[in-house]
Structure formats: C-alpha cells, structure tokens
C-alpha positions in Angstrom: 18.3 0.5 4.1 18.1 0.7 8.0 15.6 -1.6 9.7 14.3 -1.9 13.4 12.6 -5.0 14.7 10.1 -5.1 17.5 8.8 -8.6 18.9 8.4 -9.9 22.4 10.1 -13.2 21.3 13.9 -12.8 21.3 14.3 -15.8 19.0 12.2 -14.1 16.3 14.3 -10.9 16.7 17.6 -12.9 16.1 16.1 -14.9 13.2 14.8 -11.8 11.4 18.1 -9.9 11.8 20.0 -12.9 10.4 17.6 -13.0 7.3 17.9 -9.3 6.7 21.6 -8.9 7.1 22.2 -11.6 4.4 21.7 -8.6 2.1 24.7 -6.4 2.5 22.6 -3.4 1.9 20.4 -4.0 4.8 21.3 -3.0 8.4 19.4 -3.8 11.6 20.2 -0.8 13.7 18.0 -1.7 16.6 15.6 -4.3 18.2 13.3 -4.3 21.1 10.9 -6.6 22.9 8.7 -3.9 24.4 7.1 -0.8 23.1 8.6 2.0 25.2 12.2 1.0 24.3 11.2 0.8 20.6 9.4 4.1 20.7 12.5 5.9 22.3 15.0 4.2 20.0 13.2 4.8 16.7 12.7 8.4 17.4 16.4 8.9 17.9 17.7 6.5 15.2 17.7 6.9 11.4 15.2 4.1 10.6 13.6 3.4 7.2 11.5 0.2 7.8 10.0 -1.1 11.1 9.1 -4.8 11.5 6.6 -4.8 14.3 4.6 -7.5 16.1 0.9 -7.0 16.4 0.9 -7.9 20.0 3.7 -6.5 22.2 3.7 -5.9 26.0 1.7 -2.7 27.2 0.8 -1.5 23.7 -0.5 -2.9 20.5 1.6 -2.8 17.4 -0.9 -0.5 15.7 -1.0 2.0 18.6 2.8 2.1 18.5 2.7 2.7 14.8 0.4 5.6 15.4 2.6 7.2 18.0 5.7 6.9 15.9 4.0 8.4 12.8 3.3 11.6 14.7 7.0 12.5 14.6 8.2 10.2 11.7 5.3 9.8 9.2 7.7 8.7 6.6 8.4 5.3 8.3 7.5 2.1 6.4 5.9 -0.8 8.4 5.8 -4.5 8.1 3.6 -6.3 10.6 4.6 -9.7 12.1 1.5 -11.6 13.1 -1.0 -14.5 12.6 -3.8 -12.1 11.8 -6.8 -13.8 9.8 -9.4 -11.3 10.8 -10.1 -8.9 7.8 -11.3 -6.1 9.9 -8.2 -6.2 12.0 -6.1 -6.3 8.9 -7.9 -3.3 7.5 -7.3 -1.3 10.6 -3.6 -2.3 10.3 -3.6 -1.1 6.7 -5.1 2.1 7.5 -2.6 2.6 10.3 0.1 2.4 7.7 1.1 -1.3 7.5 2.3 -2.1 3.9 2.8 -5.9 4.3 2.3 -8.7 6.7 4.8 -11.5 7.6 3.2 -14.5 9.0 4.3 -16.6 12.0 5.9 -19.0 12.1 8.6 -17.1 10.2 9.4 -18.3 6.7 12.8 -17.1 5.2 11.5 -16.8 1.5 8.5 -14.9 2.7 10.6 -12.4 4.7 13.0 -11.8 1.8 10.1 -11.3 -0.8 8.2 -9.0 1.5 11.3 -6.9 2.4 12.1 -6.6 -1.5 8.6 -5.4 -2.0 8.8 -2.7 0.7 12.2 -1.5 -0.7 10.4 -1.3 -4.1 7.8 0.8 -2.5 10.4 3.2 -1.1 11.9 3.5 -4.6 8.4 4.1 -6.0 7.9 6.9 -3.4 11.0 8.6 -4.6 9.9 8.2 -8.2 6.6 9.7 -7.4 8.4 12.8 -5.9 10.3 13.2 -9.2 7.3 12.6 -11.4 5.4 15.2 -9.5 7.6 17.9 -10.8 6.0 17.3 -14.3 2.6 18.1 -12.9 3.6 21.4 -11.3 4.2 20.5 -7.8 4.8 24.1 -6.9 1.9 25.4 -8.9 -1.2 27.0 -7.1 -3.6 24.3 -8.1 -1.3 21.2 -7.4 -0.4 19.7 -4.0 2.5 17.4 -3.0 1.5 13.8 -2.3 2.0 14.3 1.5 1.3 11.2 3.4 0.0 13.3 6.3 -3.0 14.1 4.2 -5.8 11.8 5.4 -7.4 11.6 1.8 -4.2 10.4 0.4 -3.6 8.0 3.3 -7.0 6.6 2.4 -5.7 6.0 -1.2 -2.6 4.1 0.0 -4.8 2.1 2.4 -7.0 1.1 -0.5 -4.1 0.1 -2.7 -2.7 -2.0 0.1 -5.9 -3.8 0.6 -6.2 -4.5 -3.1 -2.6 -5.9 -2.8 -1.3 -3.7 -5.6 0.8 -1.0 -3.6 4.1 -2.4 -5.0 2.9 -3.1 -8.6 4.6 -1.3 -11.4 1.5 0.8 -12.2 1.1 2.1 -8.6 3.1 5.3 -9.1 1.1 6.0 -12.3 -2.1 5.6 -10.3 -1.0 7.9 -7.5 0.1 10.6 -10.1 -3.2 10.5 -12.1 -5.1 10.4 -8.8 -3.2 13.6 -7.8 -4.1 15.3 -11.1 -7.8 14.4 -10.9 -8.1 15.3 -7.2 -6.2 18.6 -7.3 -7.8 19.9 -10.4 -11.4 18.6 -9.3 -11.9 16.8 -12.7 -13.1 13.4 -13.9 -10.6 11.0 -15.5 -12.1 11.5 -18.9 -11.6 15.5 -18.6 -7.9 15.4 -18.2 -5.3 15.4 -21.0 -2.6 13.0 -19.7 -0.2 13.9 -22.4 -0.4 17.6 -21.7 -0.4 17.2 -17.8 2.6 14.8 -17.9 4.3 16.3 -20.9 4.5 13.0 -22.7 3.5 11.7 -26.2 0.8 9.2 -27.2 3.2 6.1 -27.0 4.3 7.0 -23.5 0.6 7.5 -22.5 -0.2 4.0 -23.9 2.6 2.4 -21.8 1.4 4.3 -18.6 -2.2 3.1 -19.2 -1.0 -0.5 -19.8 0.9 -0.5 -16.4 -2.2 0.9 -14.6 -4.5 -1.7 -16.3 -2.3 -4.5 -15.3 -2.1 -3.2 -11.7 -5.9 -2.7 -11.3 -6.6 -6.1 -12.9 -4.3 -7.6 -10.3 -6.4 -5.7 -7.7 -9.7 -7.2 -9.2 -8.3 -10.7 -8.9 -7.2 -10.0 -5.2 -10.5 -8.4 -4.3 -12.5 -11.2 -5.8 -10.5 -13.6 -3.6 -11.2 -11.5 -0.5 -14.9 -11.5 -1.4 -14.9 -15.2 -1.8 -13.4 -15.6 1.8 -15.9 -13.0 3.4 -18.9 -11.8 1.3 -20.3 -10.1 4.3 -17.4 -7.7 4.6 -18.8 -4.2 4.0 -15.5 -2.6 3.1 -14.9 -5.3 0.5 -18.4 -4.8 -1.0 -18.0 -1.1 -1.1 -14.8 -1.2 -3.0 -16.2 -3.8 -5.3 -18.9 -1.5 -6.4 -17.0 1.8 -6.4 -13.7 0.7 -8.1 -14.8 -2.1 -10.4 -18.6 -2.5 -10.4 -20.0 -5.6 -8.7 -20.7 -7.4 -11.9 -17.0 -7.5 -12.7 -16.2 -8.8 -9.3 -18.9 -11.5 -9.7 -17.5 -12.5 -13.2 -13.9 -12.6 -11.6 -15.1 -14.9 -8.8 -16.8 -17.2 -11.3 -13.7 -17.4 -13.3 -11.6 -18.1 -10.2 -14.0 -21.0 -9.4 -13.8 -22.3 -13.0 -17.5 -21.4 -13.9 -16.5 -18.8 -16.6 -13.8 -18.8 -19.3 -12.9 -15.1 -18.7 -12.8 -12.9 -15.6 -14.2 -9.4 -14.9 -13.2 -6.4 -16.9 -11.4 -3.3 -15.7 -12.0 0.3 -16.5 -9.4 3.1 -15.8 -12.1 5.5 -15.7 -14.3 3.7 -13.3 -11.4 2.8 -11.0 -9.7 6.1 -10.9 -12.9 8.2 -10.6 -14.0 5.7 -7.8 -10.7 6.1 -6.0 -11.3 9.9 -5.9 -14.9 9.4 -4.8 -13.8 7.0 -2.0 -11.5 9.7 -0.6 -13.9 12.5 -0.9 -16.5 10.5 1.1 -14.0 9.8 4.0 
C-alpha cells in the first residue's frame, strides 16, 4: 500500500513515515510541506492513500483534495487536523475524507485509522466483485462509480455516521445500488433473487447491516448530544432512523433508559436513497 503525506510541519512528516513503515506492507513514496509539490507528485506517482493536513500553505487541504480527485478519483484521504467544528468536518467528509487523525499525533490512533482505511480499500474491491452478482453490465444496473454525485453522497453519509468501515458497509452499498438502479423500495426487492443467495445467506447479510446501522444510530445520537442545532444531523436523524429512535438512544446513552433506539433496515435504506435523490 502506497502512502503520500502532506503537512507543513517536517517533524510530523517524519513521525508519520516512521509509524507507517513499521508495517512492511506500507510504503511512504512521497512527502510534501506545500500544496503545489504535493499536487505534482501525486499526479505522477502510484499513490493509494493520502494523509493531508487541513491547513497547508497557499491552499486548504480540502481544496487540494478536490483538485487531485479530478484526475485520480480513486484516491483515499485521511485528514490530519484539530478540527472540532461539525460543519467543517462535514465539508471534509463530502470532499472525500474517510478518517481524521488528531494532532498531537498518537501512534495507536494512526495505526488504527490506517488499518481501517486499508479495510475500506479491501471493501471497495469486494464491492466490485459482488456487483457482478447484480448484473453490472445489464441495461438496468450501474457500476458504483465514485464520480457519481449521488453515490458520493451515500459515502459521505456513511462516513458521518462512522460506519464506512463496518462489516455491513459493503452490503449496504450493494442493496442501495439495487434499490436505486431499479427505482424500487426496500420491501419490493427480492434479495435472494437479486444476489443469487439462499435464505440463510440473506439472514447473515441482514444481521451485518443491522449491526452497522445500529452503530451508526449510536454515533449519530452522540453527535446530536454534542450539537442539537446541527441541521444535517437532525435531517439524517429523521430520514434514516426516525427522531424517536435517536431520542431513545440519547436517553440510553445518558442513563435514562434501559434500552436504546431501534433500527429498521427498510427505514434506513429507503431513507438513504431518498437523501441522494433530494441532493
């Protein structure tokens, strides 16, 4: 796995390189302290993952990401920052950031985040393989192309919920693809027929999805507790879970209830499609 690191602090560049290269499968093939050099290098090099500071000379990290994605939309991004503002985080997620590494740098956090992004890359490859089961080349189906703004929106929502590396994420994306491409509701699709699986395999897939969206419910409830005025969080609370379930989850987190909110595959997946249709 090839990494490129961008930060205006040379000591951070050196530290991150040492942490990454403790894994013999990871290679830091370039470093930069300013945007123009990074832009030139990354367009020429075979880079998989970019670690990028939010604030770099002459250009924001988000602007640099947007420029890189014009030519290399498959790049994966980890942002290095001390961001606490939810709106700025949302902007970064929508630009393509998958994870944040906080400053000051913590070795365990870096290793954990990098492991997760490598899992994401593996999941993306798995998704490509699974898509062959739903007729990737058929007239009514489309590839999960990250250039598609609707599908970029799906990925940004999953990142905000903190479930973009959960085991059920690939299943969510595949079922989203079926619902979206066939213009159906969740309850109208026959998963066994669409994926050529039996009832037992369907149950396993649904269990994975349920665990992932329950994780997302908890994360969204925590975000809501931090900032109840955030319009984006409120919108996703209603469209993906129903506010009652978010409220119950918040009360559970605060110790006022014995059980948290409930999740519904139908509500979540239909809401996911609705969110992308509306944007």
